[in-house]
C-alpha positions, 0 to 999 in steps of 0.5 A, spaced: 940 949 798 947 949 797 950 944 791 957 943 790 960 945 783 966 942 781 969 947 776 975 946 771 980 952 773 981 953 766 973 955 765 973 959 771 972 966 767 967 963 763 881 913 766 881 907 771 881 909 779 887 910 782 891 904 785 894 904 792 895 898 796 899 897 802 901 889 803 902 887 810 908 889 814 914 884 815 917 882 808 924 884 808 927 887 801 932 882 798 938 884 795 938 888 788 937 883 782 932 881 777 925 884 778 920 880 782 913 878 777 954 940 784 958 939 779 960 943 773 959 939 767 966 938 764 969 933 759 973 927 763 979 929 765 978 937 766 975 937 773 978 941 778 977 940 786 975 947 788 968 947 789 964 954 788 958 956 792 952 955 787 945 958 788 941 956 794 934 954 795 931 958 801 929 954 807 922 952 807 917 954 812 916 948 815 908 949 816 907 949 809 904 943 804 911 940 802 913 938 809 905 937 812 904 930 812 898 928 807 892 924 810 893 917 809 889 914 803 882 911 805 882 903 805 878 903 799 883 907 795 884 901 790 886 894 788 890 891 783 896 894 785 902 888 785 906 892 789 906 896 796 904 902 793 902 904 786 900 911 783 898 912 776 895 919 776 888 917 774 884 918 780 883 925 779 880 930 774 885 933 769 888 939 771 887 937 779 893 936 783 895 929 785 890 926 790 891 930 796 889 924 800 896 921 798 900 927 797 903 933 799 905 938 794 909 944 793 910 947 786 907 947 780 904 940 779 898 938 776 895 932 773 894 933 765 893 928 759 900 925 758 904 927 752 909 923 747 903 918 745 902 915 752 895 914 754 891 917 760 894 922 765 901 923 768 904 928 773 906 935 770 911 938 773 913 946 771 919 947 774 922 953 772 929 955 771 931 958 779 933 954 785 926 951 787 923 944 790 917 942 786 915 935 789 909 931 791 911 927 797 908 922 802 909 918 808 905 912 808 910 907 804 917 908 806 916 907 814 912 900 813 918 898 808 923 899 813 931 900 811 930 898 804 926 899 798 926 899 790 922 904 786 920 905 779 917 911 775 916 913 768 920 920 766 918 924 760 923 931 759 919 936 755 923 942 756 930 942 758 935 949 758 942 949 756 944 952 762 948 948 767 943 945 772 944 940 778 937 937 778 933 932 782 927 927 781 927 924 787 929 924 794 928 920 801 928 923 807 927 921 815 922 924 820 927 931 820 926 934 813 932 939 814 936 933 815 940 927 811 937 927 804 938 921 799 937 923 792 937 921 785 937 926 779 942 929 774 947 934 771 945 937 765 949 943 760 950 945 753 947 940 748 947 945 743 951 944 736 958 945 737 957 945 745 959 940 750 954 936 752 952 933 758 945 930 761 947 924 766 944 921 772 947 923 779 947 921 786 947 925 792 947 924 799 947 930 803 947 930 811 943 937 811 938 939 806 940 946 807 947 945 809 954 947 806 956 940 806 955 937 799 956 930 802 957 924 798 956 923 790 956 918 784 956 920 777 954 916 771 957 916 765 956 922 760 954 917 755 948 916 752 945 923 753 938 923 757 934 924 751 928 929 751 921 928 749 921 920 750 918 916 756 924 913 760 923 908 765 927 909 771 928 904 777 932 905 784 934 902 790 936 905 797 939 901 803 940 905 809 943 899 812 949 899 807 948 906 805 947 903 798 944 906 792 943 903 785 939 906 779 937 902 772 935 906 766 930 902 761 932 896 765 939 896 764 943 898 771 948 904 771 954 902 774 957 909 775 951 911 779 952 905 784 953 909 791 956 904 796 958 908 803 963 912 800 963 917 805 961 916 813 955 919 812 949 914 814 942 914 810 937 917 814 931 912 817 926 912 811 920 916 812 918 921 807 918 919 799 919 925 794 917 925 787 918 931 782 924 936 780 928 940 784 933 945 781 939 948 785 942 953 780 939 959 776 939 959 768 941 965 765 937 963 759 930 963 763 928 957 759 924 953 764 924 945 765 918 942 764 918 934 766 912 929 766 912 922 771 907 916 771 906 909 773 910 910 780 911 903 784 914 902 791 916 895 793 920 891 797 923 887 791 925 890 785 919 892 780 922 892 773 919 896 767 914 891 764 
């Protein structure tokens, strides 16, 4: 996969059971408001306009698990979830992959005891330091929600290299998994003493997942820096009718990461939901990315962090 890099010209030389529930169809998403019950990272002003080709993720074989639809969850998959879909990663033994009745999987992803003082289990992604897509994905939820949806997840970054990376933690695609992808992730580089530090959120719509067109984007403020070894609550909203995307971090909206039809690229008809960690560059240090996810919810209304 190719991702655009904006480079400054001056630097060119440098427990309980799983809860999964589907509500009846027909409930439209309301406008995003209150909850209901790549690109070389440089200091501002130093960005040049010439893109430089990044490393590429090889196109996957469409027969492998990352695009094979997982079977629907059984009707007794769980109760008590107030949203269209919930995933707490408690329904499988520690050391197992996320429930294969729900999720397709590609990459090194297991359910293990959660870090950082969080009780129970969480999804552990060992993403490495080379171009790859380490995702779980499913198709049972987005088609029922139609053109819009909200999502919420808890994220914990256990290990982050200081190399430049564009990364994604979630995507929504249509039935053509090589077609348009709508994704939230971030840009990360530096953050060692004496180095410029950027670890901030980044939105991208890419018209062809493995094509050269980098599409449209929205880049969050550089501050505050996304911390390591701390659980964060992330919420996002995608609207295919208006080509709009919004992001909240610990309940506060990130206005710079708000995207609204900045390029004439329509969002896909949402079919497949992805969660995990995708990387689009190779890190020279070899230090791997290691991240955790928990408490996923998807709904027609904003979910909130409580």
